[in-house]
N, C-alpha and C positions, 0 to 999 in steps of 0.2 A: 580723598585723593584729589590733587589739583587736576583740572582738566578732565573731570570724569565724563565719559562718553554720553552723548545725548542719544539715547535709544528710546523710541516712542513706547509708551505704556499702552497695552491693549485692554480695552474693555470688551470682553468676549473675543470675537474674531473680527475686529474692526479693520477691514482690509485697507481703509483709507489711511491707516497709520503704519502700514508696512514700510520698512526702511529700504534704502537703495540697495542694500546688500542682497535683496531677494532677486536681483538680476542674475545672481548665481544659479537660480533655478533654471533660467533661460539657458545659461551656459551648459548646465547638466543635461537638459533635454536635447539641446542642439548636438552636444557631443555624443549622446546616445543614438540620436538619429543618424549621425555620420558613421558611427560604429556599425549599426545595422545595415546601412547601405554598403559598407565594405563587406559585411558578412553575406549580403545578397550577391555581390559581384564575385566573391572568391569562394563561397561555400554553398551558394544556391539557396540561401535563406529567403523566406517570403518577403517580397519587396514592400508589401503594405505595412509591415511593422515599422520600418524606417519612416515611411510617409506619415504614420500616425504620430510618432514622436516629433517629427518635423512640424506637423500642424499644432501639436501641443506647445512646442517651443514658441511658435509665432503667436499663438493665443496668449501665452504667458507674457510675452514681450509687450504686446499691445495693452494688455490689462495693467501691467506694471508702469508703463509710460503714462497711462491715464492717471493711475494712482499718484505717481510722483508729481505730475502737473498739479493735481488737486492739492497735494500737501504743500507744494511751493507757493501756491496762490493763497491757501487758507492760513498758513503760519510760516512765512518765509524765514523768520528768525530761527525757529527750531530746525527747519530743513537745512539751512546753511550751517548751523552749529554742528549738525551731524556730519556734513561734508568737510568741515574745517578741523574736526577732531583728529589728533594724530593716530588714532586706531581706526575708528569707523570711517574716516575720510578716504582711506585706501579702497573702500568698497565701491567708490564711484567708478573704478576701473572695470567693474563687472558690467556696467552699461556699455562701455566702449568695446569690451571683448564680445558682448552680445552682437554688436554691429559687425564684428569681424567674422563671427560664426554663422549667423543667420543667412547671409548671402549665398553660402555654399549649399543651402537647403532649397533655394529657389529653382524652379524648372529652367531648362535651357533657353526657352523663348524670352525669359526675363533677364537675360545676361547683362544688358546695359544697366538695368536697375540694380542688379546685384553688384556690378562693379562700382557704381556710384556710392551705394551704401557701404561697401567695403572701404572705399577711399575715405569717406567721412570717418569711419571707424579707425582707419590707420592713422590719419592725421590727428584725430582726437586722442587716440591712445598714446601716440608719440609725445604729444604735448603734455598729457597727464603724467607720463613717466618722467619727462623733463622736470615738470613742476614738483613731483614727489621727491626726486633726488635733490633738487634745489632746496626744498624744505628740510630734508634730513640733514644736509651739510650746512645749511644757513643758520642754524641755531642749535644750541645744546639740546640733545634728546634724552629723555628719561629711559633707562634700561627697561622698565616695565612696559613701555610702549612698543618695544621690539617684538611684536607678535607675528604669527604667520600671515596676517593680513598684509604685511609689508611686501610680501612676495607678489601680490596681485599686479602692481605696475610692471614688474619684470615678466610675469607670465603673459601679461597683455602684449608686450613687445614680441614675445615668442609666438603669439597667436597670429601675428600679422602675416608671416609667410605661409600659413596653412592653406590659404586660398590660391596660392601660386599655381598649382597644377589644375585646379578645378575651374577657375575663372579665366584662365588663359591670359596671363599677364607677363609675357616674356620680356617686354621692355623695362620691367621693374625689377630685374634680378638684383641690381645693386642695392636698391632700398630694402629688398628682402634680406640680403646679406647683412645690411646695416642692422636691421631689427634683430636678426639672429645673433649677431656678434655682441651687440649691446645687452640683449636679454641674457645670454649665457654668461657674459662677463660679470654682470651685477648679481646674478643668481648665487654665485659662489660666496662672496662675503656676506650677503644677506642671509643665506642659509646658515652659515657659521655663526653669525651674530644671534639669530633667532634660536638656534640650537643651544648656544651658550646661555641665553636667557632662560630657556626651559630647564637647563641643568642646575643653574646656580641661583635662581630667584624663585619667588612664590609661584605655585602652579597657576595655570590659566583658570579664570572663573568658569563656571559651568556654561555660561552663554557663549564663551569663546572656545571651548574644548573641541567642537566639530571643525574649527578652522585649522586644527593640526594637520588635517589631510591636505591642506593647500600646499604643504611642503613637498608633496609628491609631484605637483604640477610642473615645476621646472624640468624635471627629468622626463615625464611622460610627454608634455607638449614640446620640450626641447628635442626629443627624439623625432617626433613627427615633423617639426619645423626644419630640422637639419636634413631629414630625408627629402622633404619637399624642395629645399633649395639645392641640395647636392645631387639629388636624383639617384641615390644609392644608399644601401645599408652597409657602411664600412665599419671598421673597428671602433671608431669613435661613437658612431651611432649605436652599435651594440653595447658599448659601455654605458651609454645613457639609459638604454633599456634595462640593463641589469641593475643599475642604480635605482631605477623606477621600481622594479620588483622588490628590492631589498627594503627601501624606505617605506613602500606600501605595506609590506608584511609587518614591519616594526610598528607603524602607526595604527594599523588595523587592530593589532593586539592591544595597543594602548587604549583605543577608543571602545573596544568591546565591553570592558568593565564600566566605562563611563555611560554608555548607552543603557546599560541595565539599571543604573542607579538614578537616572534622571528622567523626568517627564519630557514628552516630545515637545520640541520648540522648533520654530521655523529656521533657527540657526543651523539645524542639521542639514539643510539644503547645501551647506558649504562643502559637504562630502561628495555631492553629486558630480560636479565637473571633474575632480581628480580621478574618481573611479571610471567615469566615461572616457576620459583622456587616456587612462591606462589600458582600457579595452581597445581603443583605437590603435594605440601603440602596439599592443600584442597582436592584433590582426595584421597590421602592416609587417611586423616582424615575422609572423608565420608564413607570409607570402615570400619574403626575401630569403628566409632561412627555413625552407620547408622540412618538416619532420613530424612524426607522430606526436612528439612531446610539445613542439611549438603550436601545433594545431589544437591539441587538447587544452593547452594553456590559454590560447586565444579564445576558444569557445567558452571555456570556464570563466574567464574574466568578463566576457560579454554577458554571460548568464548572471554573474554576480552583479555587474553594474546595472543590468536591467532590473533585477530583483530589488536592489537598493533604491533605485529611482522610482519604481512602481510603488514600493512601500511608502516612500516619502510623499508621493503624489496622493495616494489613497488616505494616508494619515492626515495630510493637510486638508483634503476635502471633508473628511470626517470631522476634523476640528472646527472647520467653518460651519458645517451643518449643526454641530452641537453647541456652537457659541463658546468654544473653549478659548482660553487665553493662550495664544500660540507664540507670543513674544516675550522674551526676557525683559524684566523691568529695567535693568541697567546692566552694563558690563562693569561690575565693581572690582576694585583692587587689581585691575589689569595693568 
Protein backbone atom coordinates (compact mmCIF):
# COMPACT_ATOMS: atom_id res chain seq x y z
CA UNK A 1 0.00 0.00 0.00
CA UNK A 2 1.20 3.53 -0.73
CA UNK A 3 2.11 5.57 2.34
CA UNK A 4 2.29 2.58 4.66
CA UNK A 5 2.56 3.78 8.26
CA UNK A 6 5.96 3.97 9.84
CA UNK A 7 5.52 2.15 13.12
CA UNK A 8 8.75 1.21 14.91
CA UNK A 9 9.64 -2.43 15.15
CA UNK A 10 10.53 -3.61 18.60
CA UNK A 11 13.37 -5.89 19.53
CA UNK A 12 12.07 -7.27 22.78
CA UNK A 13 10.56 -4.38 24.73
CA UNK A 14 12.84 -1.57 23.57
CA UNK A 15 11.05 1.39 25.10
CA UNK A 16 13.19 3.82 23.11
CA UNK A 17 11.15 2.79 20.05
CA UNK A 18 7.72 3.37 21.55
CA UNK A 19 5.58 5.57 19.27
CA UNK A 20 3.91 8.90 20.04
CA UNK A 21 0.56 7.10 20.27
CA UNK A 22 1.51 5.84 23.73
CA UNK A 23 0.63 9.23 25.16
CA UNK A 24 -2.81 7.61 25.03
CA UNK A 25 -1.71 5.75 28.17
CA UNK A 26 -1.18 9.11 29.89
CA UNK A 27 -4.68 10.10 28.82
CA UNK A 28 -6.16 6.87 30.19
CA UNK A 29 -4.38 7.13 33.54
CA UNK A 30 -5.30 10.82 33.84
CA UNK A 31 -8.93 10.13 33.03
CA UNK A 32 -9.06 7.33 35.58
CA UNK A 33 -7.49 9.58 38.24
CA UNK A 34 -10.17 12.20 37.55
CA UNK A 35 -12.88 9.53 37.74
CA UNK A 36 -11.67 8.32 41.15
CA UNK A 37 -11.51 11.88 42.45
CA UNK A 38 -15.14 12.30 41.42
CA UNK A 39 -15.93 9.03 43.19
CA UNK A 40 -14.17 10.32 46.32
CA UNK A 41 -16.15 13.56 46.27
CA UNK A 42 -19.54 12.04 45.49
CA UNK A 43 -19.39 8.53 46.92
CA UNK A 44 -16.75 8.73 49.63
CA UNK A 45 -14.26 6.47 47.83
CA UNK A 46 -10.70 6.41 49.22
CA UNK A 47 -8.85 9.51 48.01
CA UNK A 48 -5.50 7.78 47.71
CA UNK A 49 -6.66 5.74 44.73
CA UNK A 50 -7.06 8.81 42.57
CA UNK A 51 -3.72 10.13 43.80
CA UNK A 52 -1.97 6.89 42.81
CA UNK A 53 -3.34 7.01 39.27
CA UNK A 54 -2.47 10.71 39.05
CA UNK A 55 1.13 9.93 40.03
CA UNK A 56 1.27 7.12 37.46
CA UNK A 57 -0.04 9.49 34.78
CA UNK A 58 2.70 12.01 35.53
CA UNK A 59 5.39 9.32 35.60
CA UNK A 60 4.21 7.96 32.26
CA UNK A 61 4.18 11.45 30.77
CA UNK A 62 7.73 12.25 31.86
CA UNK A 63 8.98 8.86 30.65
CA UNK A 64 7.30 9.20 27.25
CA UNK A 65 8.51 12.76 26.71
CA UNK A 66 12.04 11.54 27.41
CA UNK A 67 11.61 8.62 25.01
CA UNK A 68 10.24 10.82 22.22
CA UNK A 69 13.11 13.28 22.58
CA UNK A 70 15.58 10.39 22.29
CA UNK A 71 13.77 9.07 19.21
CA UNK A 72 13.71 12.50 17.55
CA UNK A 73 17.43 13.02 18.16
CA UNK A 74 18.51 9.49 17.24
CA UNK A 75 16.49 9.06 14.03
CA UNK A 76 14.55 12.22 13.14
CA UNK A 77 13.52 10.96 9.70
CA UNK A 78 11.66 7.95 11.13
CA UNK A 79 10.12 10.04 13.89
CA UNK A 80 8.89 12.70 11.44
CA UNK A 81 7.60 10.07 9.01
CA UNK A 82 5.43 8.69 11.80
CA UNK A 83 3.98 12.15 12.49
CA UNK A 84 3.39 12.94 8.82
CA UNK A 85 1.57 9.72 7.98
CA UNK A 86 -2.20 10.13 7.37
CA UNK A 87 -3.03 7.48 10.01
CA UNK A 88 -0.33 7.54 12.65
CA UNK A 89 0.11 11.31 12.43
CA UNK A 90 -3.17 11.89 14.23
CA UNK A 91 -1.67 10.33 17.35
CA UNK A 92 0.34 13.51 17.95
CA UNK A 93 -2.91 14.83 19.38
CA UNK A 94 -2.50 12.49 22.34
CA UNK A 95 0.47 14.59 23.50
CA UNK A 96 -1.54 17.82 23.43
CA UNK A 97 -4.49 16.15 25.14
CA UNK A 98 -2.14 14.97 27.89
CA UNK A 99 -1.19 18.62 28.46
CA UNK A 100 -4.89 19.42 28.88
CA UNK A 101 -5.63 16.63 31.35
CA UNK A 102 -2.56 16.59 33.59
CA UNK A 103 -3.02 20.14 34.96
CA UNK A 104 -6.29 19.04 36.56
CA UNK A 105 -4.32 16.53 38.62
CA UNK A 106 -1.96 19.08 40.14
CA UNK A 107 -2.56 20.27 43.73
CA UNK A 108 -4.15 23.68 44.33
CA UNK A 109 -0.87 25.45 45.32
CA UNK A 110 0.41 24.73 41.79
CA UNK A 111 -2.52 26.53 40.19
CA UNK A 112 -0.40 28.93 38.14
CA UNK A 113 1.75 26.12 36.74
CA UNK A 114 -1.41 24.17 35.93
CA UNK A 115 -2.91 27.12 34.04
CA UNK A 116 0.27 27.69 32.05
CA UNK A 117 0.49 24.01 31.12
CA UNK A 118 -3.18 23.96 30.16
CA UNK A 119 -2.80 27.07 27.99
CA UNK A 120 0.14 25.52 26.14
CA UNK A 121 -1.97 22.41 25.58
CA UNK A 122 -5.00 24.42 24.45
CA UNK A 123 -3.03 26.46 21.91
CA UNK A 124 -1.15 23.40 20.66
CA UNK A 125 -4.32 21.32 20.38
CA UNK A 126 -6.19 24.04 18.50
CA UNK A 127 -3.30 24.47 16.07
CA UNK A 128 -3.06 20.70 15.58
CA UNK A 129 -6.80 20.41 14.90
CA UNK A 130 -6.57 23.26 12.36
CA UNK A 131 -3.59 21.60 10.68
CA UNK A 132 -5.33 18.20 10.58
CA UNK A 133 -8.49 19.57 8.97
CA UNK A 134 -6.41 21.58 6.47
CA UNK A 135 -4.58 18.38 5.55
CA UNK A 136 -7.79 16.41 5.10
CA UNK A 137 -9.44 18.93 2.77
CA UNK A 138 -6.23 20.10 1.07
CA UNK A 139 -5.63 16.89 -0.86
CA UNK A 140 -7.53 13.83 -1.94
CA UNK A 141 -7.64 11.29 0.90
CA UNK A 142 -7.77 7.52 0.58
CA UNK A 143 -10.84 5.92 2.11
CA UNK A 144 -8.65 3.37 3.88
CA UNK A 145 -7.01 6.16 5.86
CA UNK A 146 -10.31 7.16 7.47
CA UNK A 147 -9.68 5.23 10.68
CA UNK A 148 -10.81 6.03 14.24
CA UNK A 149 -7.50 7.85 14.79
CA UNK A 150 -8.94 10.76 12.81
CA UNK A 151 -11.25 11.44 15.75
CA UNK A 152 -8.29 12.39 17.98
CA UNK A 153 -7.99 16.05 16.84
CA UNK A 154 -11.73 16.49 17.42
CA UNK A 155 -11.61 14.85 20.84
CA UNK A 156 -8.65 17.07 21.65
CA UNK A 157 -10.75 20.18 21.09
CA UNK A 158 -13.46 18.76 23.34
CA UNK A 159 -10.85 18.19 26.06
CA UNK A 160 -10.06 21.91 26.21
CA UNK A 161 -13.16 22.91 28.26
CA UNK A 162 -12.77 20.10 30.80
CA UNK A 163 -10.47 22.22 33.00
CA UNK A 164 -12.90 25.16 32.99
CA UNK A 165 -14.40 24.46 36.45
CA UNK A 166 -11.22 22.98 37.98
CA UNK A 167 -8.66 25.66 37.10
CA UNK A 168 -10.94 28.66 37.54
CA UNK A 169 -10.90 30.21 34.09
CA UNK A 170 -14.08 32.36 33.96
CA UNK A 171 -12.58 34.88 31.54
CA UNK A 172 -12.13 32.14 28.95
CA UNK A 173 -15.74 31.09 28.55
CA UNK A 174 -15.89 32.12 24.90
CA UNK A 175 -12.75 30.13 23.91
CA UNK A 176 -14.24 27.19 25.81
CA UNK A 177 -17.46 27.53 23.85
CA UNK A 178 -15.45 27.80 20.63
CA UNK A 179 -13.63 24.51 21.34
CA UNK A 180 -16.89 22.78 22.28
CA UNK A 181 -18.73 23.98 19.18
CA UNK A 182 -15.97 23.11 16.71
CA UNK A 183 -15.30 19.75 18.34
CA UNK A 184 -18.94 18.66 18.31
CA UNK A 185 -19.52 19.97 14.78
CA UNK A 186 -16.65 18.04 13.23
CA UNK A 187 -17.33 14.92 15.29
CA UNK A 188 -20.54 14.25 13.34
CA UNK A 189 -19.17 13.98 9.76
CA UNK A 190 -15.98 12.27 10.93
CA UNK A 191 -17.92 9.65 12.85
CA UNK A 192 -20.15 9.02 9.82
CA UNK A 193 -17.15 8.80 7.47
CA UNK A 194 -15.27 6.36 9.69
CA UNK A 195 -18.39 4.30 10.31
CA UNK A 196 -18.92 4.06 6.55
CA UNK A 197 -15.31 2.96 6.05
CA UNK A 198 -15.77 0.22 8.65
CA UNK A 199 -18.91 -1.02 6.92
CA UNK A 200 -17.85 -0.99 3.28
CA UNK A 201 -14.08 -1.48 3.24
CA UNK A 202 -11.60 -4.03 4.50
CA UNK A 203 -11.53 -4.55 8.30
CA UNK A 204 -8.93 -2.69 10.30
CA UNK A 205 -5.66 -4.60 10.74
CA UNK A 206 -5.06 -6.11 14.21
CA UNK A 207 -2.74 -3.27 15.25
CA UNK A 208 -5.55 -0.76 14.73
CA UNK A 209 -8.46 -2.78 16.13
CA UNK A 210 -8.17 -1.27 19.65
CA UNK A 211 -8.57 2.21 18.17
CA UNK A 212 -12.21 1.38 17.45
CA UNK A 213 -13.03 2.47 20.99
CA UNK A 214 -11.83 5.98 20.16
CA UNK A 215 -15.23 6.38 18.49
CA UNK A 216 -16.75 6.48 21.98
CA UNK A 217 -14.71 9.51 23.01
CA UNK A 218 -16.65 12.29 21.20
CA UNK A 219 -19.78 11.38 23.16
CA UNK A 220 -18.13 10.72 26.54
CA UNK A 221 -15.82 13.75 26.40
CA UNK A 222 -18.47 15.80 24.62
CA UNK A 223 -20.85 15.21 27.53
CA UNK A 224 -18.27 16.30 30.13
CA UNK A 225 -17.18 19.31 28.05
CA UNK A 226 -20.76 20.44 27.48
CA UNK A 227 -21.56 20.17 31.19
CA UNK A 228 -18.37 22.06 32.08
CA UNK A 229 -19.26 24.96 29.78
CA UNK A 230 -23.03 25.08 30.32
CA UNK A 231 -23.00 24.15 34.00
CA UNK A 232 -25.96 21.78 33.73
CA UNK A 233 -27.04 18.37 32.50
CA UNK A 234 -29.86 19.27 30.14
CA UNK A 235 -31.61 17.26 27.44
CA UNK A 236 -28.75 17.62 24.97
CA UNK A 237 -26.20 16.51 27.54
CA UNK A 238 -28.28 13.48 28.44
CA UNK A 239 -28.55 12.62 24.77
CA UNK A 240 -24.76 12.64 24.47
CA UNK A 241 -24.48 10.39 27.50
CA UNK A 242 -26.97 7.87 26.11
CA UNK A 243 -25.11 7.83 22.79
CA UNK A 244 -21.94 7.17 24.76
CA UNK A 245 -23.52 4.14 26.42
CA UNK A 246 -24.86 2.70 23.18
CA UNK A 247 -21.67 3.14 21.13
CA UNK A 248 -19.60 1.79 24.01
CA UNK A 249 -21.77 -1.33 24.24
CA UNK A 250 -21.55 -1.93 20.48
CA UNK A 251 -17.78 -1.53 20.29
CA UNK A 252 -17.00 -3.52 23.42
CA UNK A 253 -18.89 -6.42 21.92
CA UNK A 254 -16.85 -6.06 18.75
CA UNK A 255 -13.51 -5.90 20.57
CA UNK A 256 -14.21 -8.80 22.91
CA UNK A 257 -13.61 -11.37 20.19
CA UNK A 258 -10.57 -9.51 18.88
CA UNK A 259 -8.92 -9.44 22.30
CA UNK A 260 -9.25 -13.20 22.62
CA UNK A 261 -7.57 -13.92 19.33
CA UNK A 262 -4.61 -11.53 19.46
CA UNK A 263 -1.46 -11.33 21.53
CA UNK A 264 -1.16 -8.30 23.77
CA UNK A 265 0.24 -5.21 22.07
CA UNK A 266 0.81 -1.69 23.36
CA UNK A 267 -1.83 -0.51 20.88
CA UNK A 268 -4.44 -1.79 23.35
CA UNK A 269 -3.75 1.31 25.44
CA UNK A 270 -5.99 3.05 22.91
CA UNK A 271 -9.00 1.71 24.82
CA UNK A 272 -7.91 3.26 28.14
CA UNK A 273 -9.03 6.85 27.68
CA UNK A 274 -12.45 6.08 26.13
CA UNK A 275 -13.40 3.79 29.03
CA UNK A 276 -12.04 6.26 31.61
CA UNK A 277 -13.89 9.16 29.95
CA UNK A 278 -17.07 7.05 29.96
CA UNK A 279 -16.64 6.44 33.70
CA UNK A 280 -16.20 10.17 34.30
CA UNK A 281 -19.34 10.89 32.28
CA UNK A 282 -21.32 8.26 34.20
CA UNK A 283 -20.21 9.67 37.56
CA UNK A 284 -21.22 13.20 36.56
CA UNK A 285 -24.52 11.92 35.19
CA UNK A 286 -25.28 10.06 38.43
CA UNK A 287 -24.87 13.29 40.43
CA UNK A 288 -27.09 15.32 38.11
CA UNK A 289 -29.69 12.58 37.68
CA UNK A 290 -29.57 10.70 41.01
CA UNK A 291 -31.18 7.28 41.12
CA UNK A 292 -30.20 3.79 42.15
CA UNK A 293 -29.74 2.84 38.50
CA UNK A 294 -27.49 5.79 37.63
CA UNK A 295 -25.35 5.23 40.72
CA UNK A 296 -24.94 1.52 40.05
CA UNK A 297 -24.09 2.31 36.44
CA UNK A 298 -21.51 4.93 37.48
CA UNK A 299 -19.79 2.66 39.99
CA UNK A 300 -19.92 -0.26 37.56
CA UNK A 301 -18.28 1.77 34.80
CA UNK A 302 -15.65 3.04 37.24
CA UNK A 303 -14.86 -0.53 38.26
CA UNK A 304 -14.72 -1.62 34.62
CA UNK A 305 -12.41 1.24 33.60
CA UNK A 306 -10.17 0.57 36.58
CA UNK A 307 -9.89 -3.14 35.83
CA UNK A 308 -9.13 -2.49 32.14
CA UNK A 309 -6.39 0.04 32.87
CA UNK A 310 -4.85 -1.99 35.69
CA UNK A 311 -4.70 -5.03 33.39
CA UNK A 312 -3.09 -2.93 30.66
CA UNK A 313 -0.56 -1.54 33.13
CA UNK A 314 0.35 -4.92 34.60
CA UNK A 315 0.53 -6.58 31.20
CA UNK A 316 2.82 -3.83 29.91
CA UNK A 317 5.15 -4.13 32.90
CA UNK A 318 5.22 -7.91 32.53
CA UNK A 319 6.05 -7.61 28.86
CA UNK A 320 8.92 -5.23 29.57
CA UNK A 321 10.28 -7.55 32.26
CA UNK A 322 10.07 -10.56 29.93
CA UNK A 323 11.53 -8.75 26.96
CA UNK A 324 8.43 -9.38 24.86
CA UNK A 325 7.76 -7.63 21.58
CA UNK A 326 4.92 -5.29 22.52
CA UNK A 327 4.72 -3.30 19.29
CA UNK A 328 3.06 -4.30 16.09
CA UNK A 329 5.56 -4.38 13.26
CA UNK A 330 3.41 -2.28 10.96
CA UNK A 331 -0.11 -1.16 10.39
CA UNK A 332 -0.66 -3.01 7.19
CA UNK A 333 -3.48 -2.66 4.69
CA UNK A 334 -5.12 0.14 6.67
